[in-house]
Each structure stands twice: as C-alpha cells, then as structure tokens.
gemmi code that builds the backbone of each chain (N, CA, C; Angstrom):
import gemmi

chains = {
    "A": [
        ("LYS", (80.737, 89.277, 93.902), (80.901, 89.883, 92.461), (82.398, 89.686, 92.354)),
        ("ASN", (82.875, 89.470, 91.146), (84.163, 89.368, 90.553), (84.771, 91.104, 90.934)),
        ("GLN", (85.881, 91.599, 91.189), (86.356, 92.813, 91.460), (87.885, 92.704, 91.726)),
        ("VAL", (88.600, 93.493, 90.678), (90.076, 94.005, 91.089), (89.943, 95.511, 91.352)),
        ("GLU", (90.677, 95.595, 92.759), (90.921, 97.111, 92.949), (92.280, 97.399, 92.788)),
        ("GLN", (92.842, 98.697, 92.419), (94.301, 98.946, 92.360), (94.375, 100.176, 93.267)),
        ("SER", (95.514, 100.101, 93.870), (95.562, 101.249, 94.465), (97.380, 101.502, 94.499)),
        ("PRO", (98.055, 102.860, 94.666), (97.151, 103.973, 94.546), (96.408, 104.075, 93.150)),
        ("GLN", (95.328, 105.250, 93.278), (94.856, 105.749, 91.889), (95.944, 106.389, 90.814)),
        ("SER", (96.608, 107.045, 91.760), (97.333, 107.652, 90.704), (98.956, 107.866, 91.779)),
        ("LEU", (100.054, 107.991, 91.152), (101.036, 108.482, 91.855), (102.223, 109.082, 90.920)),
        ("ILE", (102.820, 109.982, 91.641), (104.129, 111.060, 90.873), (105.022, 110.358, 91.811)),
        ("ILE", (106.597, 110.380, 90.918), (107.552, 109.787, 91.446), (108.451, 110.357, 90.583)),
        ("LEU", (109.790, 110.801, 91.473), (110.880, 111.302, 90.728), (111.963, 110.363, 89.593)),
        ("GLU", (112.229, 110.221, 88.232), (113.062, 109.804, 87.934), (114.375, 108.934, 88.469)),
        ("GLY", (114.447, 108.012, 88.326), (115.228, 106.848, 89.065), (114.722, 106.409, 90.106)),
        ("LYS", (113.439, 106.704, 90.772), (113.310, 106.100, 91.992), (112.372, 104.811, 91.942)),
        ("ASN", (111.977, 104.393, 93.061), (111.274, 102.894, 92.841), (109.781, 103.027, 93.169)),
        ("CYS", (108.935, 102.441, 92.866), (107.627, 102.359, 93.482), (106.797, 101.121, 93.326)),
        ("THR", (106.048, 101.053, 94.036), (105.365, 99.632, 93.903), (103.830, 100.012, 94.179)),
        ("LEU", (103.372, 99.473, 93.117), (101.609, 99.478, 93.040), (101.005, 98.155, 93.195)),
        ("GLN", (99.521, 98.502, 93.950), (98.923, 97.238, 94.552), (97.480, 96.790, 93.613)),
        ("CYS", (97.415, 95.679, 93.891), (96.212, 95.167, 93.287), (95.591, 93.754, 94.107)),
        ("ASN", (94.567, 94.295, 94.876), (93.672, 93.302, 95.164), (92.444, 92.311, 94.665)),
        ("TYR", (91.982, 91.613, 94.568), (91.025, 91.194, 93.691), (90.051, 89.975, 94.406)),
        ("THR", (88.962, 89.854, 94.007), (88.073, 88.856, 94.524), (87.370, 87.959, 93.924)),
        ("VAL", (88.357, 87.521, 92.572), (87.746, 86.962, 91.524), (88.040, 85.218, 92.029)),
        ("SER", (86.825, 84.834, 91.830), (87.217, 83.313, 91.870), (86.156, 82.307, 91.005)),
        ("PRO", (86.636, 81.127, 90.502), (87.933, 80.780, 90.961), (89.134, 81.586, 90.108)),
        ("PHE", (90.334, 81.568, 90.670), (91.554, 82.189, 90.007), (92.405, 81.194, 89.055)),
        ("SER", (92.680, 81.972, 88.018), (93.353, 81.043, 87.002), (94.895, 81.900, 86.639)),
        ("ASN", (94.828, 83.076, 86.660), (96.243, 83.713, 86.104), (95.636, 85.172, 86.273)),
        ("LEU", (96.918, 86.084, 86.671), (96.990, 87.226, 87.009), (97.864, 88.091, 86.260)),
        ("ARG", (97.359, 89.051, 85.557), (98.160, 90.000, 84.558), (98.453, 91.270, 84.779)),
        ("TRP", (99.565, 91.707, 84.521), (99.865, 93.061, 85.068), (100.161, 93.605, 83.222)),
        ("TYR", (99.294, 95.015, 82.921), (99.585, 95.396, 81.535), (100.077, 97.277, 81.793)),
        ("LYS", (100.901, 97.481, 81.004), (101.207, 98.748, 80.862), (100.355, 99.291, 79.921)),
        ("GLN", (99.634, 100.601, 80.054), (98.714, 101.210, 78.417), (99.064, 102.692, 78.687)),
        ("ASP", (99.892, 103.227, 77.635), (100.372, 104.256, 77.565), (99.060, 105.170, 77.009)),
        ("THR", (98.752, 106.517, 77.191), (97.474, 107.365, 76.858), (97.376, 106.950, 75.237)),
        ("GLY", (96.009, 106.745, 75.263), (95.579, 106.402, 73.884), (95.891, 105.275, 73.244)),
        ("ARG", (96.971, 104.478, 73.641), (97.073, 103.226, 72.992), (96.566, 102.214, 73.906)),
        ("GLY", (96.642, 100.998, 73.201), (96.057, 99.786, 73.418), (97.226, 99.129, 74.659)),
        ("PRO", (96.739, 98.211, 75.806), (97.502, 97.767, 76.786), (98.680, 96.355, 76.358)),
        ("VAL", (99.486, 96.531, 76.589), (100.424, 95.988, 76.578), (100.867, 95.147, 77.585)),
        ("SER", (101.108, 93.760, 77.630), (101.733, 92.703, 78.645), (103.039, 92.822, 79.177)),
        ("LEU", (102.961, 92.862, 80.258), (104.095, 93.117, 81.358), (104.537, 91.698, 81.895)),
        ("THR", (103.600, 91.280, 82.779), (103.565, 89.839, 83.264), (102.328, 89.033, 83.547)),
        ("ILE", (102.445, 87.632, 83.499), (101.427, 86.635, 83.630), (101.533, 85.641, 85.040)),
        ("MET", (101.050, 85.640, 85.645), (101.542, 84.755, 86.821), (100.241, 83.889, 87.096)),
        ("THR", (100.586, 82.789, 87.345), (99.758, 81.393, 87.663), (99.374, 81.155, 89.259)),
        ("PHE", (98.680, 80.679, 89.713), (98.340, 80.421, 90.904), (99.786, 79.559, 91.657)),
        ("SER", (100.503, 79.197, 90.929), (101.639, 78.440, 91.806), (102.928, 79.707, 91.527)),
        ("GLU", (102.754, 80.930, 91.130), (103.991, 81.539, 90.595), (103.833, 82.640, 91.996)),
        ("ASN", (105.256, 82.832, 92.692), (104.773, 83.804, 93.310), (105.574, 85.264, 92.911)),
        ("THR", (106.555, 85.105, 92.239), (107.089, 86.466, 91.425), (107.410, 86.171, 90.116)),
        ("LYS", (107.214, 87.162, 89.366), (107.904, 87.199, 87.959), (108.457, 88.485, 87.426)),
        ("SER", (109.400, 88.358, 86.753), (110.421, 89.514, 86.600), (110.331, 89.723, 84.742)),
        ("ASN", (110.257, 91.464, 84.544), (110.278, 91.392, 83.243), (111.298, 92.669, 83.103)),
        ("GLY", (112.415, 92.765, 83.151), (113.615, 93.819, 82.970), (113.156, 94.336, 84.312)),
        ("ARG", (112.785, 95.804, 84.375), (112.947, 96.734, 86.000), (111.420, 96.257, 86.392)),
        ("TYR", (110.722, 95.414, 85.779), (109.248, 95.536, 86.404), (109.343, 94.125, 87.009)),
        ("THR", (108.863, 94.073, 88.532), (108.693, 92.559, 89.152), (107.297, 92.692, 89.800)),
        ("ALA", (106.513, 91.468, 89.349), (105.229, 91.272, 90.059), (105.471, 90.213, 90.960)),
        ("THR", (104.731, 90.429, 92.084), (104.301, 89.420, 93.209), (102.996, 88.916, 93.086)),
        ("LEU", (102.492, 87.902, 93.559), (101.432, 87.338, 93.796), (101.238, 86.272, 95.007)),
        ("ASP", (100.221, 86.685, 95.990), (99.587, 85.957, 97.008), (98.324, 85.427, 96.845)),
        ("ALA", (98.329, 84.227, 96.520), (97.069, 83.844, 96.172), (96.248, 83.476, 97.168)),
        ("ASP", (96.692, 83.575, 98.439), (95.975, 83.204, 99.834), (95.301, 84.410, 100.188)),
        ("THR", (96.032, 85.520, 100.215), (95.626, 86.915, 100.652), (94.756, 87.804, 99.295)),
        ("LYS", (95.257, 86.879, 98.090), (94.488, 87.757, 96.678), (95.058, 88.995, 96.647)),
        ("GLN", (96.327, 89.278, 96.618), (96.912, 90.320, 96.508), (97.652, 90.064, 95.556)),
        ("SER", (98.282, 91.101, 94.877), (99.444, 91.376, 93.886), (100.245, 92.615, 93.888)),
        ("SER", (101.497, 92.787, 93.394), (101.508, 93.981, 93.535), (102.640, 94.266, 92.302)),
        ("LEU", (103.128, 95.056, 91.928), (104.005, 95.628, 90.495), (105.254, 96.328, 90.971)),
        ("HIS", (106.161, 96.176, 91.323), (107.349, 97.017, 91.675), (108.163, 97.499, 90.487)),
        ("ILE", (108.500, 98.768, 90.329), (108.968, 99.245, 89.297), (110.529, 99.800, 89.961)),
        ("THR", (111.500, 99.157, 89.164), (112.863, 99.931, 89.697), (113.564, 100.828, 88.883)),
        ("ALA", (114.135, 102.088, 89.261), (114.907, 102.692, 88.801), (114.321, 103.566, 87.744)),
        ("SER", (112.980, 104.127, 88.071), (111.991, 104.425, 87.054), (112.483, 105.816, 86.231)),
        ("GLN", (112.019, 105.148, 84.884), (112.369, 106.251, 83.513), (111.115, 106.984, 83.546)),
        ("LEU", (111.335, 108.046, 82.720), (110.330, 108.689, 82.136), (108.905, 108.134, 81.432)),
        ("SER", (109.792, 107.272, 80.511), (109.068, 106.470, 79.596), (108.155, 105.370, 80.484)),
        ("ASP", (108.258, 105.160, 81.698), (107.186, 104.224, 82.710), (105.973, 104.744, 82.901)),
        ("SER", (105.916, 106.174, 82.503), (104.797, 107.033, 82.462), (103.815, 106.134, 81.907)),
        ("ALA", (102.602, 105.756, 82.506), (101.229, 105.262, 81.953), (100.324, 104.921, 83.188)),
        ("SER", (99.167, 104.126, 82.671), (98.731, 103.547, 83.380), (98.761, 102.210, 83.486)),
        ("TYR", (98.803, 101.319, 84.843), (99.500, 99.820, 84.899), (98.200, 99.222, 85.348)),
        ("ILE", (97.570, 98.043, 84.867), (96.437, 97.844, 84.795), (96.799, 96.123, 85.432)),
        ("CYS", (95.654, 95.953, 86.439), (96.215, 94.466, 86.823), (94.373, 93.749, 86.074)),
        ("VAL", (95.045, 92.465, 85.930), (93.880, 91.719, 85.080), (93.654, 90.451, 85.701)),
        ("VAL", (92.806, 89.889, 86.123), (92.645, 88.675, 86.774), (91.486, 87.636, 86.027)),
        ("SER", (92.014, 86.546, 85.564), (91.408, 85.643, 84.718), (90.723, 84.449, 85.744)),
        ("ASP", (89.528, 84.000, 85.686), (88.987, 83.052, 86.254), (88.797, 81.835, 85.751)),
        ("GLY", (89.956, 82.058, 84.448), (90.037, 80.668, 83.766), (89.196, 80.252, 82.775)),
        ("GLY", (87.947, 81.275, 82.725), (86.950, 81.141, 81.653), (87.199, 82.103, 80.438)),
        ("ASN", (86.355, 82.849, 79.766), (86.568, 83.464, 78.723), (86.695, 84.957, 78.814)),
        ("LYS", (86.320, 85.547, 79.919), (86.619, 86.506, 80.566), (87.528, 87.318, 81.236)),
        ("LEU", (87.979, 88.498, 81.256), (89.158, 88.776, 82.169), (88.329, 89.988, 82.838)),
        ("VAL", (88.594, 90.128, 84.198), (88.121, 91.127, 84.836), (89.647, 92.578, 85.320)),
        ("PHE", (89.522, 93.261, 84.700), (90.339, 94.473, 84.577), (90.143, 95.337, 85.882)),
        ("GLY", (91.031, 95.762, 86.422), (91.135, 96.731, 87.622), (91.063, 98.107, 86.580)),
        ("ALA", (90.690, 99.206, 87.783), (90.474, 100.561, 86.859), (91.920, 101.157, 86.549)),
        ("GLY", (93.356, 101.071, 87.292), (94.663, 100.941, 86.647), (94.927, 102.056, 87.480)),
        ("THR", (96.474, 102.071, 87.753), (97.224, 102.990, 88.489), (97.935, 103.909, 87.330)),
        ("ILE", (97.389, 105.501, 87.553), (98.529, 106.310, 86.554), (99.606, 106.544, 87.344)),
        ("LEU", (100.855, 106.330, 86.600), (101.818, 106.611, 87.106), (102.633, 107.849, 86.292)),
        ("ARG", (103.135, 108.806, 86.919), (103.711, 109.741, 86.492), (105.071, 109.903, 87.013)),
        ("VAL", (106.442, 109.883, 86.092), (107.365, 110.013, 86.461), (108.160, 111.398, 85.674)),
        ("LYS", (108.750, 112.148, 86.918), (109.018, 113.476, 86.648), (110.802, 113.627, 86.754)),
        ("SER", (111.018, 114.323, 85.938), (112.228, 114.575, 85.954), (113.044, 115.542, 86.731)),
    ],
    "B": [
        ("ASP", (104.418, 89.940, 61.039), (103.283, 90.334, 61.523), (103.258, 91.381, 62.326)),
        ("THR", (102.550, 92.466, 62.487), (102.485, 93.751, 62.794), (101.530, 93.622, 63.849)),
        ("GLY", (101.024, 92.916, 64.540), (100.208, 92.759, 65.672), (98.834, 92.802, 65.341)),
        ("VAL", (98.232, 93.128, 66.264), (96.872, 93.342, 66.281), (96.475, 94.835, 65.482)),
        ("SER", (95.886, 94.949, 64.714), (95.348, 96.222, 63.909), (93.957, 96.415, 63.506)),
        ("GLN", (93.725, 98.166, 64.480), (92.481, 98.332, 64.079), (91.870, 99.543, 63.294)),
        ("ASN", (91.254, 99.648, 62.692), (90.802, 100.708, 61.972), (89.436, 100.758, 62.126)),
        ("PRO", (88.383, 102.445, 61.672), (89.959, 103.198, 61.877), (90.440, 103.764, 63.518)),
        ("ARG", (91.145, 104.515, 63.584), (91.576, 104.664, 65.162), (90.942, 105.725, 65.384)),
        ("HIS", (90.309, 106.624, 64.721), (89.529, 107.860, 65.616), (88.509, 108.082, 64.174)),
        ("LYS", (87.130, 107.979, 64.965), (85.840, 108.186, 64.332), (84.978, 109.464, 65.144)),
        ("ILE", (84.565, 110.364, 64.556), (83.859, 111.220, 65.165), (82.529, 111.341, 64.234)),
        ("THR", (80.973, 110.993, 64.886), (80.088, 110.966, 64.033), (78.934, 111.655, 64.969)),
        ("LYS", (78.109, 111.833, 64.333), (76.617, 112.174, 64.983), (75.815, 111.195, 65.398)),
        ("ARG", (75.238, 112.011, 66.335), (74.491, 111.093, 67.151), (73.199, 110.575, 66.220)),
        ("GLY", (72.903, 109.230, 66.560), (72.008, 108.694, 65.336), (72.270, 107.721, 64.181)),
        ("GLN", (73.983, 108.280, 63.994), (74.768, 107.471, 62.722), (75.238, 106.336, 62.968)),
        ("ASN", (75.438, 105.111, 62.053), (75.765, 104.051, 62.277), (77.402, 104.160, 62.186)),
        ("VAL", (78.229, 103.579, 62.860), (79.415, 103.600, 62.848), (79.738, 101.779, 63.042)),
        ("THR", (80.800, 101.629, 62.309), (81.789, 100.174, 62.165), (83.406, 99.995, 62.261)),
        ("PHE", (83.686, 99.413, 62.956), (85.096, 99.272, 63.406), (85.316, 97.992, 62.797)),
        ("ARG", (86.815, 97.790, 62.406), (87.445, 96.813, 62.066), (88.760, 95.895, 62.916)),
        ("CYS", (88.835, 94.892, 62.748), (89.661, 94.654, 63.709), (90.717, 93.520, 62.910)),
        ("ASP", (91.875, 93.363, 62.579), (92.681, 92.625, 61.922), (93.666, 91.934, 63.375)),
        ("PRO", (93.220, 90.535, 63.562), (93.842, 89.989, 64.895), (95.438, 89.457, 64.310)),
        ("ILE", (96.265, 89.245, 65.204), (97.478, 88.690, 64.887), (97.281, 87.276, 64.215)),
        ("SER", (97.997, 87.265, 63.022), (97.593, 85.901, 62.179), (97.466, 84.871, 62.674)),
        ("GLU", (96.583, 83.951, 62.507), (96.242, 82.424, 63.012), (95.865, 82.739, 64.651)),
        ("HIS", (95.639, 83.502, 65.002), (95.122, 83.770, 66.435), (93.522, 83.312, 65.935)),
        ("ASN", (93.273, 82.228, 67.157), (91.917, 81.643, 66.951), (90.968, 82.556, 67.829)),
        ("ARG", (91.133, 83.167, 68.780), (90.420, 84.142, 69.629), (90.337, 85.589, 69.623)),
        ("LEU", (89.438, 85.993, 69.491), (89.189, 87.467, 69.345), (88.112, 88.218, 70.328)),
        ("TYR", (88.682, 89.177, 70.914), (87.736, 89.733, 71.894), (87.584, 91.573, 71.334)),
        ("TRP", (86.516, 91.893, 72.150), (86.217, 93.276, 71.914), (86.051, 93.817, 73.152)),
        ("TYR", (86.608, 94.920, 73.785), (86.554, 95.625, 75.038), (86.180, 97.042, 74.762)),
        ("ARG", (85.236, 97.735, 75.630), (85.204, 99.139, 75.688), (85.700, 99.761, 76.919)),
        ("GLN", (86.527, 100.700, 76.647), (87.111, 101.518, 77.688), (86.954, 102.619, 77.606)),
        ("THR", (86.621, 103.308, 78.714), (86.293, 104.917, 78.805), (87.265, 105.306, 79.803)),
        ("LEU", (87.554, 107.064, 79.610), (88.524, 107.520, 80.382), (88.830, 107.004, 82.031)),
        ("GLY", (89.772, 106.742, 82.566), (89.907, 106.732, 83.926), (89.218, 105.215, 84.359)),
        ("GLN", (88.874, 104.439, 83.501), (88.507, 103.114, 83.770), (88.864, 101.885, 83.039)),
        ("GLY", (89.450, 100.620, 83.453), (89.787, 99.722, 82.589), (88.994, 99.190, 81.448)),
        ("PRO", (89.326, 98.368, 81.026), (88.603, 97.962, 79.694), (87.420, 97.079, 80.051)),
        ("GLU", (86.349, 96.996, 79.753), (85.323, 95.967, 79.950), (84.748, 95.389, 78.823)),
        ("PHE", (84.751, 93.905, 79.066), (84.751, 93.074, 77.844), (83.037, 92.953, 77.444)),
        ("LEU", (82.880, 93.077, 76.126), (82.063, 93.294, 75.098), (81.674, 92.041, 74.606)),
        ("THR", (82.179, 90.917, 73.794), (82.207, 89.792, 73.303), (83.680, 89.181, 72.724)),
        ("TYR", (83.426, 87.823, 72.687), (84.436, 87.159, 72.149), (84.205, 86.147, 71.309)),
        ("PHE", (84.991, 85.745, 70.141), (85.086, 84.910, 69.078), (86.234, 83.645, 69.602)),
        ("GLN", (85.617, 82.555, 68.871), (86.534, 81.315, 69.086), (86.286, 80.816, 67.465)),
        ("ASN", (87.562, 81.367, 66.582), (87.172, 81.512, 65.280), (86.257, 81.978, 64.612)),
        ("GLU", (85.473, 81.427, 64.041), (84.234, 82.511, 63.345), (82.846, 82.490, 64.491)),
        ("ALA", (83.069, 81.609, 65.762), (81.684, 81.389, 66.146), (81.746, 82.570, 67.608)),
        ("GLN", (80.563, 83.163, 67.927), (80.568, 84.240, 68.603), (80.209, 83.523, 70.031)),
        ("LEU", (81.117, 83.319, 70.830), (80.684, 82.384, 72.039), (79.812, 83.275, 73.390)),
        ("GLU", (80.312, 84.575, 73.468), (79.710, 85.068, 74.416), (79.616, 86.629, 74.344)),
        ("LYS", (78.533, 86.808, 74.762), (78.430, 88.358, 74.665), (78.153, 88.956, 75.998)),
        ("SER", (78.482, 90.177, 76.261), (78.052, 90.631, 77.707), (76.824, 91.854, 77.463)),
        ("ARG", (76.383, 91.712, 78.517), (75.096, 92.399, 78.921), (75.209, 93.901, 78.474)),
        ("LEU", (76.541, 94.373, 78.357), (76.975, 95.728, 77.836), (76.472, 96.051, 76.384)),
        ("LEU", (76.549, 94.815, 75.846), (76.573, 95.019, 74.135), (74.844, 95.027, 74.135)),
        ("SER", (74.061, 95.848, 73.949), (72.721, 96.204, 73.551), (72.409, 95.682, 72.225)),
        ("ASP", (71.047, 95.627, 71.839), (70.952, 95.222, 70.684), (71.453, 96.206, 69.439)),
        ("ARG", (71.817, 97.311, 69.361), (72.365, 98.433, 68.823), (73.783, 97.778, 68.416)),
        ("PHE", (74.549, 96.902, 68.914), (75.819, 96.684, 68.821), (75.733, 95.438, 68.234)),
        ("SER", (76.657, 94.937, 67.058), (76.393, 93.319, 66.795), (78.208, 93.408, 66.235)),
        ("ALA", (78.194, 92.188, 66.436), (79.908, 91.968, 65.900), (80.035, 90.530, 65.082)),
        ("GLU", (80.791, 90.782, 64.399), (81.035, 89.665, 63.377), (82.327, 89.318, 63.184)),
        ("ARG", (82.467, 88.110, 62.664), (84.114, 87.203, 62.207), (83.734, 86.215, 61.568)),
        ("PRO", (83.413, 86.744, 60.324), (82.802, 85.839, 59.182), (83.433, 84.449, 58.737)),
        ("LYS", (84.927, 84.857, 58.596), (85.740, 83.593, 58.358), (86.664, 83.129, 59.429)),
        ("GLY", (86.311, 83.829, 60.705), (87.364, 83.343, 61.922), (88.546, 84.371, 61.475)),
        ("SER", (88.972, 85.096, 60.539), (89.880, 86.109, 61.000), (89.604, 87.363, 61.207)),
        ("PHE", (89.184, 88.585, 60.103), (89.003, 89.954, 60.976), (88.022, 89.913, 61.239)),
        ("SER", (87.495, 90.953, 62.316), (86.192, 90.832, 62.702), (85.695, 92.491, 62.572)),
        ("THR", (84.334, 92.479, 62.708), (83.740, 94.050, 62.734), (83.044, 93.997, 63.822)),
        ("LEU", (82.866, 95.673, 64.395), (81.814, 95.707, 65.372), (81.224, 96.758, 64.919)),
        ("GLU", (79.874, 96.597, 64.788), (78.951, 97.679, 64.217), (78.216, 98.586, 65.396)),
        ("ILE", (77.963, 99.784, 65.279), (76.841, 100.138, 66.149), (76.172, 100.957, 65.339)),
        ("GLN", (74.491, 100.662, 65.917), (73.804, 101.531, 65.026), (72.922, 102.761, 65.855)),
        ("ARG", (72.927, 103.650, 65.483), (71.837, 104.810, 66.126), (72.688, 104.852, 67.126)),
        ("THR", (74.065, 105.626, 67.051), (74.703, 105.778, 68.298), (74.250, 106.790, 69.082)),
        ("GLU", (74.751, 106.560, 70.394), (74.305, 107.773, 71.114), (75.496, 108.368, 71.816)),
        ("GLN", (75.582, 109.215, 72.529), (76.510, 109.840, 73.196), (77.285, 109.169, 74.220)),
        ("GLY", (76.526, 108.211, 74.832), (77.153, 107.400, 75.930), (77.898, 106.268, 74.880)),
        ("ASP", (78.055, 106.514, 73.776), (78.543, 105.143, 73.185), (80.069, 105.460, 73.225)),
        ("SER", (80.313, 106.841, 73.393), (81.965, 107.281, 73.090), (82.947, 106.866, 74.150)),
        ("ALA", (83.888, 105.953, 73.509), (84.597, 105.468, 74.254), (85.742, 104.673, 73.236)),
        ("MET", (86.876, 104.268, 73.879), (87.665, 103.580, 73.129), (87.513, 102.311, 73.002)),
        ("TYR", (86.965, 101.679, 71.627), (86.999, 100.383, 71.577), (88.386, 99.663, 71.046)),
        ("LEU", (88.424, 98.321, 72.223), (89.541, 97.682, 72.091), (89.514, 96.362, 71.354)),
        ("CYS", (90.478, 95.915, 70.309), (90.034, 94.605, 69.982), (91.243, 93.878, 70.812)),
        ("ALA", (91.503, 92.404, 70.644), (92.611, 91.968, 71.048), (92.202, 90.243, 70.619)),
        ("SER", (93.400, 89.600, 70.724), (93.484, 88.192, 70.187), (94.369, 87.452, 70.756)),
        ("SER", (94.405, 86.125, 70.973), (95.141, 85.150, 71.491), (95.281, 84.114, 70.394)),
        ("LEU", (96.199, 83.020, 71.129), (95.991, 81.674, 70.414), (95.792, 80.705, 71.482)),
        ("VAL", (94.811, 80.248, 71.559), (94.468, 79.247, 72.714), (94.656, 77.972, 72.068)),
        ("GLY", (95.331, 77.172, 73.104), (96.157, 75.547, 72.795), (97.347, 75.540, 72.692)),
        ("THR", (97.913, 76.606, 73.016), (99.566, 76.702, 72.661), (99.806, 77.300, 74.200)),
        ("GLY", (101.185, 76.878, 74.523), (101.988, 77.756, 75.446), (101.856, 78.992, 75.435)),
        ("ASP", (101.576, 80.062, 74.291), (101.453, 81.279, 74.770), (99.739, 81.606, 74.334)),
        ("GLY", (98.858, 80.553, 75.006), (97.691, 80.734, 75.048), (97.106, 82.127, 76.026)),
        ("ASN", (97.699, 82.015, 77.032), (97.413, 82.812, 77.796), (97.857, 84.569, 77.898)),
        ("THR", (98.240, 84.547, 76.826), (98.933, 85.803, 76.263), (97.952, 86.446, 75.539)),
        ("ILE", (97.309, 87.487, 75.547), (96.417, 88.324, 75.170), (96.963, 89.508, 74.282)),
        ("TYR", (96.738, 89.700, 73.274), (97.424, 91.046, 72.760), (96.448, 91.842, 72.254)),
        ("PHE", (96.583, 93.299, 72.571), (95.352, 94.087, 72.507), (96.087, 94.917, 70.960)),
        ("GLY", (95.094, 95.341, 70.483), (95.194, 96.524, 69.448), (95.410, 97.915, 69.773)),
        ("GLU", (95.399, 98.944, 69.079), (95.791, 100.511, 69.556), (94.297, 100.783, 69.785)),
        ("GLY", (93.348, 100.294, 69.622), (91.870, 100.807, 69.993), (91.499, 101.623, 68.921)),
        ("SER", (89.888, 102.051, 68.863), (89.513, 102.838, 67.975), (88.595, 104.064, 68.754)),
        ("TRP", (88.922, 105.010, 68.897), (88.519, 106.035, 69.765), (86.956, 106.329, 68.743)),
        ("LEU", (86.122, 106.373, 69.566), (84.707, 106.863, 69.105), (84.312, 108.116, 69.671)),
        ("THR", (83.999, 109.391, 69.146), (83.161, 110.416, 69.959), (81.922, 110.794, 69.081)),
        ("VAL", (80.880, 110.797, 69.770), (79.754, 110.872, 69.213), (78.938, 112.133, 69.530)),
        ("VAL", (78.622, 113.083, 69.099), (78.340, 114.403, 68.895), (76.829, 114.597, 68.674)),
    ],
}
model = gemmi.Model(1)
for chain_id, residues in chains.items():
    chain = gemmi.Chain(chain_id)
    for i, (resn, *xyz) in enumerate(residues, 1):
        res = gemmi.Residue()
        res.name, res.seqid = resn, gemmi.SeqId(i, " ")
        for name, pos in zip(("N", "CA", "C"), xyz):
            atom = gemmi.Atom()
            atom.name, atom.element = name, gemmi.Element(name[0])
            atom.pos, atom.b_iso = gemmi.Position(*pos), 0.0
            res.add_atom(atom)
        chain.add_residue(res)
    model.add_chain(chain)
structure = gemmi.Structure()
structure.add_model(model)
structure.setup_entities()
C-alpha cells in the first residue's frame, strides 16, 4: 500500500532555532516528492519539488533532501521565525494522477 | 491572476441538505483536483479533471457526491443528503500539465463544511 509517514507529529521550537522534519514513503513507482506548508485554515502552499535525480533543493530558509534509495526525505528549516508555525506536509507522486499525502508535522515556533 | 479561488469559504448546513462548492482554477490550467481534508490529517484525493473530462474518482466519492467541470474552466462539487461525516475542508487544486511547471499543483484556500 502506498503510504507517506511523517515525524515528528508535532514540534515546538524557539524562534531562531533550526529544525528538521522527516518523511518516509513506500510509494512505488516514484516520480517526485513535494513539501507543502499549510497554515491553519488555509490551503497548502508548495515549498519544494524533487524528482528522483535530485538530492537537495532549497527555497530560502527551507532545504529539502531526498534519498530515493532509502525512500526518505527531510525538510530543514533554518533560523526559524514565528511565521514558520504551520503544518508541513510531505507529498509523493507515483507519476500517475494522484498524490499520496502524509498527515503532516505541526510546527510551532515560540518567541 | 489571483490563484485558485473557492466559494463559499465556509458553509454550515443541516444534515440531509444539499451543498455545492465552486472552484475557479488558475486561468488556463487544464487539470483540476478535488481533495478532502479533516483535522490533523493530510488531504485525501477525491477526483480530478483533465479539461472537462473527469478521469478518475476515488472510492471516497460516494454516490452522494458529484463533481462537474462543464466547460473545462470552473468546477463544482455537490454533496447531496449531507451527513455529519461529510464535515471537512474541501480543497480544490489546479495545474498546467504539459509544461515545465506541470508538476506544481496550486491549492485554493479550501471550503469548510460543517454538517449539524
């Protein structure tokens, strides 16, 4: 069964600190992996998209890594800000027309 | 272009009533998706359109649910005889397949449904 599992389920960090969110998947075949940021009550916003051949991709203070051999990805947030508080969702595509979503990691940045 | 637009943003309805949500995708996007999301969960796929053709429906989409995209532009999602279990956020997304940006899927802000 195609699944995407994220950890931790939730995380609280102090403003200015770094953090790393994890994503493991069993989706096969693999086409691409995406990270989305979803603010409470809003729609998801794309942060990064990585294909099989890409190991890392950055978007400002967000850096995503992908290990297609171990089927793992991480999202690293540098110098966190209060506005980073949101749910971060890992999404994997099998190249078909559906996306498999993880349940998300809820990040709260405290001042 | 203001992105993917969904209306209404919030809807409270009594059990048994019908509701309809509208989605206006990004202009010229040929693919349109509907997802459902409940609290603490990621979005679940419901259906998608390529232009006006509905190409796939999830088993989550019971016969009380119907989606249309009559002219290949906006789409509607209708839920008949609503049940409390239908309470969720209904997300619409669109993409332009066949271009370099075809992998990017843009989501709307969602339509919250509460069935009382």
